[in-house]
N, C-alpha and C positions, 0 to 999 in steps of 0.2 A: 504493500500500500504506500508507505512513505518511509518510516523508520526501518521496517522490514519489507522484503520484496513481496509482491502479490502472490507469488508461488509459495513462499514460506507461510504466508497467512492462510492461504487456502488449505495447506497441509494441516496447520494448527486447527482451523475450523473443522476439518474432517475428523481429526483425532479427538477434538472436544465433544463430538457427538456421543462419545462413550459416557459422559457424565452430565452433559447439558440437556435440557428438555428441547423438544422441537421448537417450542415457542421462544426459548432463550436464544437458540441458534438463529432463528429467523429474525429476531429483533436486532441482533448484532450485525448480521449480514445486511439488513435493511439500512442501518446507519452507515456502514462502509460503502454501500452502493449509492447513497444519496448525497449529491454534491451541495446540498443546502448548507450554507456556512454556519447555521445555528447548531449543526451537529458537531460534537467533539470527536472527530475521527481519531485523533492521536490517543485519547483516553480509551476509546473502544479497542484500538489496536493493542495497547499495553495490557488492558484487562484480559483479552483473549490469550495473549502470550503468557502472562503470569499464571493464569489458571492452568494453562497447558503444562508449564514447567512443574507446578506443584502436583499435577496429576501423575507425573512420572515418579513422584516420591511418596505418594500415598493416596488415600481416598479423598476426593474433592466433591463437595456439594456447593453449588453456586446458588446464592440467595435462598438458603434453606428456611423452612418454616421455623419460627422461634416464638418463645412465650412473651416476648416484649412487643414493642410497637414498630421495630425496624427489623430488617433482614440483613445480616452481614454479607459482604461480597462472597465470602468463602468460609465453609466449615471444613477444616483440614485435619485428617487423621494420618499420621505418618505410618508407613508400612511397619507392621510388627508392634505398634504401640496402641494402647487402649484409650489414651486421653486425647480427644480432639481439641482444636483451638480455633476460635473465631478470628478471622483475618479480614481487614479492609484493604483495598487497593486504591491508591490515590495518585493521580498524575498532577504534578505541580509545574506551573509555568509562570512567566512574567507577563502574560497577556493582560491581566488586570492592571498592572503598573503602566503598561504601554497605553492603555485606554485613558488612564488618569494623566498621562504625560504624552499627548499625541504628537510626538516629535516626528515619527515616521510619516504620518499623514502630512505634516507640514513640509517635509522634504519632497514628497510626491507632488504636492500641489505647487511648490516652487518650480520643480522640474517641468511640470505640465505648462505652467504659465510663461516659462522662459524658453521653451523649445523652439518657438517660431523665430527666435533671434538668429539661429544658425542658418535658416533658410534665407535670411536677409543679409547673410555674409558677415554677421557680427560674431567675432570670436573672442572668447574670454572665459573667465571663471567666476562662479558665484560662491561666496563664502558665507555660510549661515551659522549663526551662533545664538543660542538661547541661554539666558541667565537662570540661575536657580532662585527659588523664592527666598532662600536664606543661606548664608555661608556658615551659620552657627550650628554645625553638626558635631556630634560626639556620640560615644556609646551610651545609648539610652535616650537620645534625642528623637524628635519627630522624624518620620521617614522623609527622605529627600524628595522634593517636588520641583519641577521646572516651572518657570513663570510663563505659562501659556494659558490662553482662555479655553473654554470648553470647545469641543469640536464644532458645534453649531455656530460658534461666534468667530471661528478662524477667518472665514471670508471677509466679514465686515471689519474685524479688528486688525487684520494684517494685509489682506489682498484687496485693499479698498482704492479709492481715488488717488491717495498719496502714493501707493505702490505703482499705479498706472503712470503717474508723473515720473517716478523713478525709472521705469522702463523707457519712457519717452526720452528722458535725458540721456540714457545709454545709447539709444538710437541716434540722437542728435550729436553726441560726442563719444563715439565708440572707442576712441583711443585714450580716454580719460578714466580715472578711477571714480567710482560712485559709491555712496553709502546711503542705506535706507534704515531707519530705526523706528521701532514702535516701543514706547515706554509709557506705561500707565500702571495703576495699582495691581492689575492682574496679568500684564504682559510686558516682557522685555526681550525683544527680538531684534537682532542686527543682521542685515543682509548687505554684503559688500560685493561690488563687481570690480574685477581686475582684468584688464586686457592682456596682461603679461602671462597669465596662467591659463590652464584648460580644465574643463570639467566642473564638478561641484564638490565642495568639501563642507562638512557640517560637524558641529561639535556641541557638547553639553556635558555637564557633570553626571556621574553615574547615579541613577536613581533606583537600581535594582538590587542593591546590597542592603544588608540588615543593620541599620542603626538602632533598631529596637528589637528586643528579644521576642516580642509577641506580634508586633505590627509588621509582618512580612509574609510572603506567600507560603513559605514552608510551615511556619507556626500556625497560620490560619487553617491550612489544610489538615494538619495533624490534630488540632483541637476539634475541628469539625468531625473528623472520623472517630475520634475517641468518644465524642458524645453519641454518635450513632451506635458504636459498639456497646456502650453502657445501656442504651435503650433497647437493645435486642433481647435482653433478659437471659442470655446464655452465660454460663459461668466463665469467669476469666481464669488465668490471665489471657489477654488478647495480643494480637500482633497487627502491625501496619506495614504494608509494602509501599514505599514512597518512590514513584517512578519519575524519570526525567522527561518533562514535557517542554523543556526549554526554559530553564530557570538558572540565572547566573549564580545564585547562592550555592548551587550544587557543584560548581566547578571553580568559581573565583576565590582566591585566598582572601582572608579578611585583612582590613587595613586598621590603622590605629583608631579609627572612629566607628568600626563596624564589628559585629559579632560573627564568629565562625559558624558554620553549619553544625559542628559538633556542640557548640554552646547552645544553639537554638534548640536542637533535638534534646540535649541534656536537660534544659529547663522544662521542656514539655514533659519528659518522662518523670521528672520530680513532681510535677503538678498532676500527673495522671498515673498513679501507681498501679492501676489495673492493666496497663499496657506493658506487656513483658518485653517486647522488642519493637524497634523500628528498623526495617531493612531498606536501605537506600539502594536503588538500582538505577545506574546512570550510564550514559554513553560517553566513552573517553577515547582520546587518541591512544593508539597502540604504543606500548613501550617495549623496546625502543621504537621510535616513530618510523613507519614504513610509508613510502610514497605510493604504494599500490592501492588497489580498491579495498584491501583488507585493513586499511589504516585506522579504523575505529572498532571498538569492541565494547562489550557489556562488562561493567565492573560493579560489584556489590560491596556494601559496607554495612556491617551490623552494629546497631546501637542497642545496648541492653538496659532494660528497666529493672526496678527493684524486685519484680516477681519473676525475673528470668530464671533463677534456679529451679522454679517449679516446672519449667519447660524442658530442662536438660534431661538426658542427653539427646533424646530423639529429634527434637526440633533443630537442635544445633547441628546434628549430622546432616539433616536435610538441607538446611540453609547453606552449608559448606559445599554442597554438590550443585547448587543452582546455576552458577555461572556457565558451566559447560553444557547446560540443557537449553539455553536460549538460542533462537535462530541468530545467525550473525547479522548485526545491524547494517543497514545499507546507507543510512544518513543519520546525522545528528537530529535531535528533535527540532531545533530551530530551522535547519534546512528542510526537514520534512514538512513543516507547516508552510514554508515558502513554496515548496514543490507542489503541495496539494492546492494551494491558492492559485498557482499558475495553471495547473491542469484543469481546475474548475473554470477559469476564465477562458481558456482556449478550447474547451469542449473535449478534452482527452481524459475524462475522469476515470474510465475503466481500463486505463493502460499504464503499465509500469514503465520504468526507464528502459530505453533501448541503448544499444551500442552505436547508435547513429553518430557518424562523424569520426569513428575510430577505424583504423586499418592496422593490420599486421602483415608485413611484407618480408619474404625471404627470397632466395634465389629462384625458386620455382613454385612458390605458393603465395597466394594473396587471401587474407581473411577479412571479411566485412560482416556487418550486422545482418543476421538472417532475417530479422523483422524488417530491416530497411529494404532488402531485396523484395520481400513479400509486398511491402507498401508501394514499391516502385511498380511492380507488376499489376497491383490493384489500381494504380493511377493516382495515389495520394501524393507521390513525389514525381517530379519531372527530372529529366537528365540534367537540365540546367541547374536545378536546385541541388542535386547531388554533386555536380561539378563544383559549385561554390562551397558546399559544406566540406568536401574532401580536398579542395584546392587542386582539382584535376587539371586546371589550366597550367599550373606549374609543373606537375608531373602526375601522370595517370598510369599506374602499374598494369591495368587491364589493356590500355592502348599500347603500352610498351610491349607486352607479350604478343598482342595481335600483330603489330608491325613487325615483330621478329618472327612471325609465322608460327607461333606456338599456340596450339589448341588446348582446350581444357581436356585433361585425361581423367580427372576424377573431381568430385565435389562431395563434401561431407560436412555434417554438423558437428561442431566441437563446443563443449561447455566453456563458459567464461571462467575467470579466476574466482569469482564469488559464488559460493554454494547457493543454490536456489535462486540465481539471478533471473531476471525477467527477459533475457534475450540470450541468444547463442551466436557463436561465430559460424559463418558459412565459409568454409575454406575451399578455395579452388586450387587444384594442382595443374600446372602446365607442363607439357611434354617437350620433346625436341621439335625443331621446325617441321611442320606438317605440309606436304605438297598440296593439301586441300586448300590452304590459305597462304601459300608462299610460292615463290618461283621454283621451277625445276632446277636441279643442280647436278653437276657431274659427280657421280658416286666416288667416295673415298675408296682407297684400296681395301679397307676392312669391310666396306659396304658391299663390294662386288662379290657375286656368287662364284664359286670355283668353276673353272672351265673344264668341260669334258675332254678327256684325252682320246 
């Protein structure tokens, strides 16, 4: 789908039929197949995968009936153990913080409103800077916020008549530097134009780190799930699996003014003694870093609560095995969200990534995306589009072999480097010069048949 490949998710869905009801499977598949942006596709993806991993380690019941008012995501009994544990799965991201600080929307709108300048021959760079609401931050202070208006007020507050005058001045004097500033009680934005540079650069202070132990995405998610577990009425201790949905706190080291992830989770566990563990599952660069498609991996981190000893040793043994049971991740959570948003916009929702644009060339073999060739034959791609994507005007290995008189002698499908990838390589092997597509030649001595005596 996005974090994991579509083929990996389909396998997980099939395996989960062993313990999910038909209605549960249908609901989750319906979410994954629906491009409506109100759906949380990343959360559904993680939930399916985490349930699948636990199912290989014991008995899993998803949303089981309980004596209380809520149903936990999972009732898990390890293989060979008699005591089950109620577990919640939560995916944490910075989406809420980005809505409160609509910087990305501001960048998109600035890009859209200045794009026409290129067509008028005006070259230069825009530099965008947004000030924070306060510089008085420390451990325990209010969360950092940017000095931006609500989304609905951005057009009138920033992209108003004064901004139009700013653009007009750039058109009138394109070789000069220009500056536009909006400063009022709720907004402080500076946009500068420099003819000496290119592109767009934008900056702001970080607003996704934890200056507060409780007022941050991780703490809010954990406290919400702890409340749900307590209301289910099942006996504790409980567990929470915290999954990476694109949250800076899960990866960024703390600064002098922020709390670490360990401190935030530790504070939560002290306040919620019925939770025996919090298991963090995140996507990290491979160590040592590899430039290949396998450069990211799943990493887990266990945080133990006061009632953890009651769960030992069976749960501990299960959690220690989990990392090796996850499908290999295909993207980070942030890139996965961007990927899904793009696929939704261009109408390719039910398609995973292809190897389009990639080639592998050796002396007598050329490998290209199998899906790309299928789409070419179907009519989605044109030869001119492929020529541009593969830079065939500079050098085309297929044309090179054809001009050399080398015909295709075999074609076969080969798996890509990433397990369960959503595309394969179609590898063509070329033979020696073939008289069917090349000039006749005088046979070499070793080509000539023996003369009869």
